[in-house]
N, C-alpha and C positions, 0 to 999 in steps of 0.2 A: 197333449202336454205342450206348453209353450217352449219354443226353442230357447236354449240358454245362451245369452250373449257371451262371446268368447272372452271378454274381459272379466267375466265372473268366474272363470275357471281356466286360468292361464298358467301353464307350467313354466317355472323358471328355466332358462337355458344355460345359465352359468352355474355349474356345480363343482365342488371340490372333487378331484379325481385321485386323492391319495389312497393308498392301499388299505383295504379293510378285509377282515376275515369273512369268508363266504359261509354258506349254510347248506346243509343237506335238505332235501325235500321232505317235509313232514308228511305223515299220513294222518288222515282224519277218519274217525269211525263214529258215525252219528246217525240219529234218526233223520228222516227227511223233513220233519216238521219242527220249526224253531222251538215251539213250546215244550217239546219232549226231547230236545237235543241233549246228548251226553258226550259231545266231542271232547276227547282228551288226548290230542295228538302228542307224539314225542318229538320235541324240537331240539335242535342243536343250539349251541351258544350263539347269541347275537351280540355283535360288537356295539359298544356304547356310542360309537361315532355315527351309526346309522340314523338317518339316511344321508348325512352330509358327505360321507366318505365313499359312497357308492357311485359308480358311473351311471349316468341317466339311462333309463330304459323303460319300456312299457309294452303291454300287449296290444294287438290290433283291436280297436274298438270303434263303434259299439259291437257287441256280440251278445247273443242270447245265452243265458246260463241255465242249466237244468236244475230242477229241484233236488235238494239234498246237500251233502257236504260241499263246501267251496274252500279253496285255499289260494291265497295270493301267489303270484309268480314273482312280483317285484316289490310291492309295498311291504314295508317292515322286513326287508331282505327275504321275502317269500315265506314269512313265518307268522302269518295271521290266518287262522281258519275260522269258518263260521258256517251256518246252515241257512238255506233259503227254501221257501215254498216256490212253486212255479210262477212264471210270469215276470221274471226279472231280466233286465238288460244291464250288462257291464258297460259303463261309459269310460272308465279309466281304471287301470291297474298299473301304476307306474312307480318308480323309485320313491316319489314324493307324495302321491295322492291315490285315493281309492274312491270310486264313485259308481253308484248304481241308480237305476230308476225302475219304477213299476207303476201300475195303475190300480193296484189292489191294496186296500179297499177304495182308494182314490188316487189320483196322480200325486206321487211324492218321490223324493230322492234321498239317498243315503250317502253321505260323504264321510271319509275318515282322513285326518291329516295329523301332522306332528309339529309341535313347537311353533305356536302362533305369536303374532304381535299385532297391535291395533293399527288401523289405517284410517286416515281421514283426508279427503281430497287427494287421494292417490299418493299420499305421503305417510311414511311411517311415523307414528306418534311416539316421541321419546319419553323416557322417564316412567314408563309403566312396567312394573314387575311382571314376569311371566308366571303368575299364579292365578288360579281360578278367581279368587276374591278380587284381585286387582283388575283383571280383565272385565269382570262383570261390573265392577264399580265404574270403570271407564265407560263401558257401554251405556250405563244409566245416565251419564253426563253428555252423551253425544246427541245433539238435536236431530240428527238424521236417523235415529233409531228410537223405537219404543222397546225398552228392555225391561222384562219382568222376571225377577228371580224365580226359578222353578223349584220343584221338590228335590230333596236329596235322592240320588240314584246310584246305580252301579253299572259298570261296563264289564262284560265278560264274567269271569268267575269271582264276582264280588269285589271288584276294584271300585272304591268310592269315587264318585264324580259329582261335581257341582254343576247344576243346570241353569240355563237362562233361556227364556222365550223371546224371540225377536220379531218385530214387524217394522214396516216403513211408514212413517206418518205422511199424510197428504201434503204437509208443508215442506217435505224434502224436495230436492231437485233431482233431475236426471244427471247423475254425475259421470255417466259414460254415454257418449252420443248414440251408440248402437243399441242401447236398452229399449225394448218395446214399451216400457212403462217407466214411471219414476223409479229410480234405483239407487242403492247405496252399496258401495264396496267398503267393508268395515274391518276386514282382517286379512293379514298376509302371513306367510310362513317362511321360516329361515331358509329352507331349501326348495321353495316353490310349493304350490302355485303362488304367483306374485300377489294376487288379490282374489278375494272371494266375497260375494255380496248377495243381495236379496232384492226382489222386485216388489213394488207396491201390490198388495193383495195376497202375497205369500206370507207364510209364517214358518219359522224354524225353531226347533229346540236344539240348543248347543249343549253338549256334554263336555266338560273339562275334567280330565282324569289324570292327575299326577302319577307318573310311573317311573320306574328305574329299569334299565337293562344294561348289561355290560359295565356295571358300576357307575353309570351316568344317569342323572335325572333328566326326564323329558316330560312334556305335557301333551298327552293324547287328546285329540279333538274329534268328536263325532257330531255330525249335523244331520238332523232329521228335518228335511225341508219339504213342506206341504204346499202345493201349488195354489190351493184355494183354502184360505184360513178357516172357512166353514167346515172343512174336513179334518181339521187339526186333531180334535178330540178322538175321532174314530181311528186315526192313523197311529197315535202315540202307543197304544198297547201292542199293536202289531210290530211297530218298530222296536219296542223294548224286548219283545220275544227274540228278535234277530240279534239285537245287541247282547242279550244274555248268552248267546251261543259263541261269542267271540272267545277264541283261545289263542294265546300268544305267549312267548317266553318273557314276560315282564312281571314285575312286582309292584304293588302300590308304593308310592314314594312317601 
């Protein structure tokens, strides 16, 4: 798998450190295979200010993770559970982001973020609502992206999500010097990472899922990033099996 440029996955260093209610560690009980997972962990309350009101933290990564139930330690205040088959590496479990990579059935990555905003030329684009429809519409106007609306989908236990498939056109520029290929950073997040992007030849499916927790609306973002776009169709059903196992104390917005 190609190395990820650091600018494509940079955690913000300035975070609000105001007090926020903590959480107990949930337990997950599930089958080891995503397709048959029935995880229904019992979660404590999650404050609506998460992740902005949490102090920054994260696990030591990368680290191999075993097949079976997985629960975050930091992301979503430690209250996101899911299931994996074998062959996965955790790249990030932090207050603000979650990232994994595997080579099955082809090299691809799974990212989970919260509360996105559009980025162009390393600058936040103003005037775009934080809704799935507005973000997808903006992506379709960005000349540095090929944005194709995807099918209706769900995240976790039936949370509706709008999807969009993204590629980089050959007419784009290398907008970050350390990219090994033409690249575009297209999205940032309120509490980090600062920017997230894509390389020429890759393809990603973005899920935008409006959710509420602690009485506050948020926008959950899941990215299925395939290193070689020729493998995209083979990866999607495998990715969806994992995404279907997400369990977290949120409701559809």
